[in-house]
TIRO-2110 file (N, C-alpha, C; in Angstrom, 1 decimal):
// TIRO-2110
33.2, -36.2, 80.8, N, 1, A
32.4, -37.1, 80.0, CA, 1, A
33.2, -38.3, 79.5, C, 1, A
32.5, -39.4, 79.5, N, 2, A
33.2, -40.7, 79.0, CA, 2, A
32.3, -41.3, 78.0, C, 2, A
32.8, -42.3, 77.2, N, 3, A
32.1, -43.0, 76.2, CA, 3, A
32.5, -44.5, 76.4, C, 3, A
31.5, -45.3, 76.4, N, 4, A
31.7, -46.8, 76.4, CA, 4, A
30.8, -47.5, 75.4, C, 4, A
31.4, -48.5, 74.7, N, 5, A
30.6, -49.3, 73.8, CA, 5, A
30.5, -50.7, 74.5, C, 5, A
29.3, -51.2, 74.5, N, 6, A
29.0, -52.4, 75.3, CA, 6, A
28.3, -53.4, 74.4, C, 6, A
28.9, -54.6, 74.3, N, 7, A
28.3, -55.7, 73.5, CA, 7, A
27.8, -56.7, 74.5, C, 7, A
26.5, -57.1, 74.4, N, 8, A
25.9, -58.0, 75.4, CA, 8, A
25.5, -59.2, 74.7, C, 8, A
25.9, -60.4, 75.2, N, 9, A
25.6, -61.7, 74.6, CA, 9, A
24.6, -62.4, 75.6, C, 9, A
23.9, -63.4, 75.0, N, 10, A
23.0, -64.2, 75.7, CA, 10, A
21.6, -64.1, 75.1, C, 10, A
20.5, -64.3, 75.9, N, 11, A
19.2, -64.1, 75.4, CA, 11, A
18.8, -62.7, 75.7, C, 11, A
19.2, -61.8, 74.7, N, 12, A
19.0, -60.4, 74.9, CA, 12, A
18.2, -59.7, 73.9, C, 12, A
17.7, -60.5, 72.9, N, 13, A
16.8, -59.9, 71.9, CA, 13, A
15.4, -60.4, 72.2, C, 13, A
14.4, -59.6, 72.0, N, 14, A
13.0, -60.0, 72.1, CA, 14, A
12.6, -60.1, 73.6, C, 14, A
13.3, -59.4, 74.5, N, 15, A
13.0, -59.4, 75.9, CA, 15, A
13.0, -58.0, 76.5, C, 15, A
12.8, -57.0, 75.6, N, 16, A
12.7, -55.6, 76.0, CA, 16, A
14.0, -55.0, 76.5, C, 16, A
15.1, -55.6, 76.0, N, 17, A
16.4, -55.1, 76.4, CA, 17, A
16.7, -53.7, 75.9, C, 17, A
16.4, -53.5, 74.6, N, 18, A
16.7, -52.1, 74.1, CA, 18, A
15.8, -51.1, 74.7, C, 18, A
14.5, -51.5, 75.0, N, 19, A
13.6, -50.5, 75.6, CA, 19, A
14.0, -50.2, 77.0, C, 19, A
14.4, -51.2, 77.8, N, 20, A
14.8, -50.9, 79.1, CA, 20, A
16.1, -50.0, 79.2, C, 20, A
17.0, -50.4, 78.3, N, 21, A
18.3, -49.6, 78.3, CA, 21, A
18.0, -48.1, 77.9, C, 21, A
17.2, -48.0, 76.8, N, 22, A
17.0, -46.6, 76.3, CA, 22, A
16.2, -45.8, 77.3, C, 22, A
15.3, -46.4, 78.0, N, 23, A
14.5, -45.6, 79.0, CA, 23, A
15.4, -45.1, 80.1, C, 23, A
16.3, -46.0, 80.6, N, 24, A
17.2, -45.6, 81.7, CA, 24, A
18.2, -44.6, 81.2, C, 24, A
18.7, -44.8, 80.0, N, 25, A
19.7, -43.9, 79.5, CA, 25, A
19.2, -42.5, 79.3, C, 25, A
18.0, -42.4, 78.8, N, 26, A
17.3, -41.1, 78.6, CA, 26, A
17.0, -40.5, 80.0, C, 26, A
16.6, -41.3, 80.9, N, 27, A
16.3, -40.7, 82.3, CA, 27, A
17.5, -40.2, 82.9, C, 27, A
18.7, -40.7, 82.6, N, 28, A
20.0, -40.2, 83.2, CA, 28, A
20.6, -39.1, 82.3, C, 28, A
20.0, -38.8, 81.2, N, 29, A
20.6, -37.8, 80.4, CA, 29, A
21.7, -38.2, 79.5, C, 29, A
21.9, -39.5, 79.3, N, 30, A
22.9, -40.0, 78.5, CA, 30, A
22.6, -39.9, 77.0, C, 30, A
23.7, -39.8, 76.2, N, 31, A
23.6, -39.8, 74.7, CA, 31, A
24.1, -41.2, 74.3, C, 31, A
23.8, -41.6, 73.0, N, 32, A
24.3, -42.8, 72.5, CA, 32, A
23.2, -43.6, 71.7, C, 32, A
23.3, -44.9, 71.8, N, 33, A
22.4, -45.7, 71.0, CA, 33, A
22.4, -47.1, 71.6, C, 33, A
21.4, -47.9, 71.2, N, 34, A
21.3, -49.3, 71.5, CA, 34, A
20.6, -50.0, 70.2, C, 34, A
21.2, -51.1, 69.9, N, 35, A
20.7, -51.8, 68.7, CA, 35, A
20.9, -53.3, 68.8, C, 35, A
20.0, -54.1, 68.2, N, 36, A
20.2, -55.5, 68.0, CA, 36, A
21.2, -55.7, 66.9, C, 36, A
22.0, -56.7, 67.1, N, 37, A
23.0, -57.1, 66.1, CA, 37, A
22.4, -58.4, 65.4, C, 37, A
22.9, -58.6, 64.2, N, 38, A
22.4, -59.8, 63.4, CA, 38, A
22.7, -61.1, 64.0, C, 38, A
23.8, -61.1, 64.9, N, 39, A
24.2, -62.4, 65.5, CA, 39, A
23.5, -62.7, 66.8, C, 39, A
22.5, -61.9, 67.2, N, 40, A
21.7, -62.1, 68.4, CA, 40, A
22.2, -61.3, 69.6, C, 40, A
23.3, -60.6, 69.5, N, 41, A
23.8, -59.8, 70.6, CA, 41, A
23.1, -58.4, 70.5, C, 41, A
23.3, -57.6, 71.5, N, 42, A
22.9, -56.2, 71.6, CA, 42, A
24.1, -55.4, 71.8, C, 42, A
24.2, -54.3, 71.0, N, 43, A
25.3, -53.3, 71.1, CA, 43, A
24.7, -52.0, 71.6, C, 43, A
25.4, -51.4, 72.6, N, 44, A
25.0, -50.1, 73.1, CA, 44, A
26.2, -49.2, 73.2, C, 44, A
26.0, -47.9, 73.0, N, 45, A
27.0, -46.9, 73.2, CA, 45, A
26.4, -45.9, 74.2, C, 45, A
27.2, -45.5, 75.2, N, 46, A
26.8, -44.6, 76.2, CA, 46, A
27.8, -43.4, 76.3, C, 46, A
27.4, -42.2, 76.2, N, 47, A
28.2, -41.0, 76.5, CA, 47, A
27.6, -40.2, 77.6, C, 47, A
28.4, -39.8, 78.6, N, 48, A
27.8, -39.0, 79.6, CA, 48, A
28.8, -39.0, 80.8, C, 48, A
28.2, -38.6, 82.0, N, 49, A
29.0, -38.6, 83.2, CA, 49, A
29.4, -40.0, 83.6, C, 49, A
30.6, -40.2, 84.2, N, 50, A
31.0, -41.5, 84.5, CA, 50, A
30.1, -42.3, 85.3, C, 50, A
29.5, -41.8, 86.4, N, 51, A
28.6, -42.5, 87.2, CA, 51, A
27.3, -43.0, 86.5, C, 51, A
26.9, -42.2, 85.6, N, 52, A
25.7, -42.6, 84.8, CA, 52, A
26.0, -43.7, 83.8, C, 52, A
27.1, -43.5, 83.1, N, 53, A
27.6, -44.6, 82.2, CA, 53, A
27.8, -45.9, 82.9, C, 53, A
28.4, -45.8, 84.1, N, 54, A
28.7, -47.1, 84.8, CA, 54, A
27.4, -47.7, 85.3, C, 54, A
26.4, -46.9, 85.6, N, 55, A
25.1, -47.5, 86.0, CA, 55, A
24.4, -48.2, 84.8, C, 55, A
24.6, -47.7, 83.6, N, 56, A
24.0, -48.3, 82.5, CA, 56, A
24.7, -49.6, 82.1, C, 56, A
26.0, -49.6, 82.3, N, 57, A
26.8, -50.8, 82.1, CA, 57, A
26.3, -51.9, 83.1, C, 57, A
26.1, -51.5, 84.3, N, 58, A
25.6, -52.5, 85.3, CA, 58, A
24.2, -53.0, 84.9, C, 58, A
23.3, -52.1, 84.4, N, 59, A
22.0, -52.5, 83.9, CA, 59, A
22.2, -53.6, 82.8, C, 59, A
23.2, -53.3, 81.9, N, 60, A
23.4, -54.3, 80.8, CA, 60, A
23.9, -55.6, 81.4, C, 60, A
24.6, -55.6, 82.4, N, 61, A
25.1, -56.9, 83.0, CA, 61, A
23.9, -57.7, 83.6, C, 61, A
22.9, -57.0, 84.1, N, 62, A
21.7, -57.7, 84.7, CA, 62, A
20.7, -58.0, 83.6, C, 62, A
20.4, -57.0, 82.8, N, 63, A
19.4, -57.0, 81.7, CA, 63, A
18.0, -56.9, 82.4, C, 63, A
17.0, -56.8, 81.6, N, 64, A
15.6, -56.8, 82.1, CA, 64, A
15.2, -58.2, 82.6, C, 64, A
14.1, -58.3, 83.2, N, 65, A
13.7, -59.6, 83.9, CA, 65, A
13.8, -60.8, 83.0, C, 65, A
13.3, -60.7, 81.7, N, 66, A
13.2, -61.9, 80.8, CA, 66, A
14.6, -62.2, 80.1, C, 66, A
15.6, -61.3, 80.3, N, 67, A
16.9, -61.6, 79.6, CA, 67, A
17.7, -62.6, 80.4, C, 67, A
18.6, -63.2, 79.7, N, 68, A
19.6, -64.1, 80.3, CA, 68, A
21.0, -63.7, 79.8, C, 68, A
21.6, -62.7, 80.4, N, 69, A
22.9, -62.2, 80.0, CA, 69, A
24.0, -63.2, 80.3, C, 69, A
24.8, -63.5, 79.2, N, 70, A
25.9, -64.4, 79.4, CA, 70, A
27.2, -63.7, 79.4, C, 70, A
27.4, -62.7, 78.7, N, 71, A
28.7, -62.0, 78.6, CA, 71, A
28.4, -60.5, 78.3, C, 71, A
29.3, -59.6, 78.8, N, 72, A
29.3, -58.2, 78.5, CA, 72, A
30.7, -57.8, 78.2, C, 72, A
30.9, -57.2, 77.1, N, 73, A
32.2, -56.7, 76.7, CA, 73, A
32.1, -55.2, 76.7, C, 73, A
33.0, -54.5, 77.4, N, 74, A
33.0, -53.1, 77.5, CA, 74, A
34.3, -52.5, 76.9, C, 74, A
34.1, -51.6, 75.9, N, 75, A
35.2, -51.0, 75.2, CA, 75, A
35.2, -49.5, 75.5, C, 75, A
36.4, -48.9, 75.9, N, 76, A
36.5, -47.5, 76.1, CA, 76, A
36.7, -46.8, 74.8, C, 76, A
36.0, -45.7, 74.5, N, 77, A
36.2, -45.0, 73.3, CA, 77, A
36.2, -43.5, 73.7, C, 77, A
36.7, -42.7, 72.7, N, 78, A
36.7, -41.2, 72.9, CA, 78, A
35.3, -40.7, 72.7, C, 78, A
34.8, -39.8, 73.5, N, 79, A
33.5, -39.2, 73.3, CA, 79, A
33.4, -38.5, 72.0, C, 79, A
32.2, -38.6, 71.4, N, 80, A
32.0, -37.9, 70.1, CA, 80, A
31.1, -36.7, 70.2, C, 80, A
30.6, -36.4, 71.4, N, 81, A
29.7, -35.3, 71.6, CA, 81, A
28.3, -35.5, 71.1, C, 81, A
27.9, -36.7, 71.2, N, 82, A
26.5, -37.0, 70.8, CA, 82, A
25.5, -36.3, 71.7, C, 82, A
24.3, -36.0, 71.1, N, 83, A
23.3, -35.2, 71.9, CA, 83, A
22.0, -35.8, 72.1, C, 83, A
21.8, -37.1, 71.7, N, 84, A
20.5, -37.8, 71.9, CA, 84, A
20.8, -39.3, 72.1, C, 84, A
19.7, -40.0, 72.4, N, 85, A
19.9, -41.4, 72.5, CA, 85, A
18.9, -42.1, 71.5, C, 85, A
19.4, -43.0, 70.7, N, 86, A
18.7, -43.6, 69.6, CA, 86, A
18.5, -45.1, 69.8, C, 86, A
17.4, -45.6, 69.4, N, 87, A
17.2, -47.1, 69.4, CA, 87, A
17.1, -47.5, 67.9, C, 87, A
17.8, -48.6, 67.6, N, 88, A
17.7, -49.1, 66.2, CA, 88, A
17.7, -50.6, 66.2, C, 88, A
END
């Protein structure tokens, strides 16, 4: 199991970014969260199998159709044993 924190910049709020990420994360059985930040970015945390986490990072790089992703920062963190996926 791995954990990654992802910070996504660009036009990523108000374009169903959180909804898209949470749906895919839950479908893959990942734990973590996704949230809008006050500065217009989106922050996501993914915990799970490496291939599933990497697939969500790639989704963040593309974003949903209406998004315009400019930058994605990926930070490695120690897994915390989360058991669900939250949207805030």
